[in-house]
N, C-alpha and C positions, 0 to 999 in steps of 0.2 A: 322126885324127878319125874314121876309119871304125870304130874299136873303140868310140868314144863315141856312135855314132849312136843307140843305144837308151837312152842315159843322159839323162834329162830335166834333171838338174842341170847337165850340161855345156852343154846348149842354153840353159838359163837364164843361166848365166855368160856365154856368148857374146852373148846378147841384151842383157844388162846392160852388157857391155863396149862393144858397138856404140852403145847409147843414151848411155852416158857419154861416149864419144868424140864423138858428134854434138853433144852438149850443150857440150862443151869447145870444139869448132870454132865453134859459134854464139856463145859468150861471147867468144872471141878476135876474131871478126868485129865484134861490137858494140863491143868496146874500141877496135879500129882506127878505126871510124867516129867514136867520141867523140873520139879523139885528133885525127883529121883535122878535125873540126868546130872543136875548140879552136884548132888551127893556123890555120885559115881566119879565125876570129874575131880572133885576134891580128894577123894581116896586115891585115885590114880596119881594125882600130883604129889601127894604125900609119899606114896610108895616109890615113885620115881626119884624124889628127892633123897629118900633113904638109900636107894640103890646107888645114887651118885656119891653120896657120902661114904658108903661102904666100899665102893670101888676106889675112891680116892685114898681111903685109909689103907686098903690093901696095897695099893701102888706105893704109898709112903713106906709101909713096912717092908715091902719087897726091896725097895731102894735102900733102906736102912741096913738090911741084912746083906745086901750085895756089895755095898761100898761104904767107906767111912764118910764120904762127902755127900751123903744123901739129903733128902728133904728134911728129915728130922734133925740132922746136924745143922742144916741151914737155918732152921727155926730155933736153934739153941736147945733142942730137945723138948720145947714147949708143946703142949697139947693144943692143937688148933681146933676150935669149934666154930662151925658156921651156923648162923641162925636159920631156922626154917622160914622161908618167905611166906607171909600170909597177907 
């Protein structure tokens, strides 16, 4: 590099390489944040879906134990399973 000190082209190439590398690092970091956000959103969605199913099952059981004409009786005592939307 010492032989290239006076060469402005070499300095321009070095500055370009540094700027390009900094830009690539920033793009990678932004991609990692987006992937992390998507992973968190998927986990929250699965958790919320599980909560809805749990609350529905609790409500059905509460209704079954409170009266004979409950949701379980309306379904003929069949177990209802809802698919997780993906």
